[in-house]
N, C-alpha and C positions, 0 to 999 in steps of 0.2 A: 501500093500506096496511091498510085495515080488513079486506080479504079475507084477508090473512096472519094477522091477529090473531083471526080467527074460531075459536072453540073447538068442536071436534067432540064428539060424545057420549062418546067415551072419555076426554076431559079434556085432550087435547093440542091446541095451536093449530097452524094450518097452517104458521106460521113455524118452529116446532120440528121438525115433520115434514120440511119442506123442508130444513132444516139438517142433520138426521140422514141423509137420503137423499144430499145432496151430499157429506157427509163420507164416507159409505160408498162412494160412487162414486169419490171421490178415492183412498181406500185401495185399492180394487179396481184402479184404473189404475196405481197405484204398484207393485202386486204383479205386473203383467203383464210386467215387464221380465225378460228372460232372463239378463242379466248378473248375476254374483255379485260381491260385494266381494272384490277381489284384493289388498288392501293387505297384503302379506306382510312388509313391513319398509320401511326407508328407501328402497329402490330399487324398490318396488312401483309398479304403474301408477297407483294413486290418488295417490301422493306426487308423481309427475311432473305429474299434472294439477293438484295443489295448488300446486306451484311455478309452473306456467304461469299459474294464476289470480292468484297473488301478483304476478307480473311484470305481468300485464295491469292489475291494480288499481293498482299503483304508476304505471304509464303513464297510467292514467285520472286519478289524483289530480294528477299533474304537469300534464296538459293542462287540467284544470278550474281548477287554481290559477293557471296562467299566463294563461288566458283571463279569469279574474276580475280579476287584476292589470291586464291590458291594458285591460279595460273600465272599471276604476276610474280609472286614470291617464290615459287618452286625453283626457277633457275638461280635466283639469288641465294637460296639456301644451299644449292649445289655448289655455288662458287665459294661459300664459306668453309667448305671441307678442305680446300687447299689453303695453306697459310699465306702465300703470296697474294692470291686472288682475294682472300678474306681481308687482308690489309688494304688492298685497293678498294674493295666494296665499302669497307667501313670509312675510309678516307672520303670517298665520294658521298656517302650518306651524311657524314659530319659536315662536309662542305655545303651540301644542299640544304641542310637544316640551318646552317649559319647564314647562307644567302637569303633564305626565306625569312628568317627572323630579322635580318637587317632591312629587307624591303618592307616588311610589315611594320616595323618600328618607324621607318621613314614615312610610310603612308599614314600612320596614326598620329605622327608628330611627336613621338616620345624622344627621338634622337635630337642632337644638337646640330644636325646638318642644315645649312642654309645655302640656298642657291643664289649666287651673285650674278645678276643679269649683266651681259656685256655691253649694254647700250647706255 
């Protein structure tokens, strides 16, 4: 790391010079592409590619979310096989639903709860 921070006689560090060269190389490689932007309207080739990417992203989001739900609920379903642990899981689930409903009703203002300030 100290080699990158070494300052040359012209006042620039090796890290800054390496970053500038990398950025210039990236811009050069981007400019080598022969294709031009052909988005001439809603039916242009770039719009077709855009909607294909939107479809792929939606499919990705669906598979990731279903995989996460499966991974989260698989141990819970295993606990439901034993009657004692099933009772514990159902009690925790009912308590969580009750607490969330109480918090949401207090936030919305549906409940009769009033806070009396102590001053």
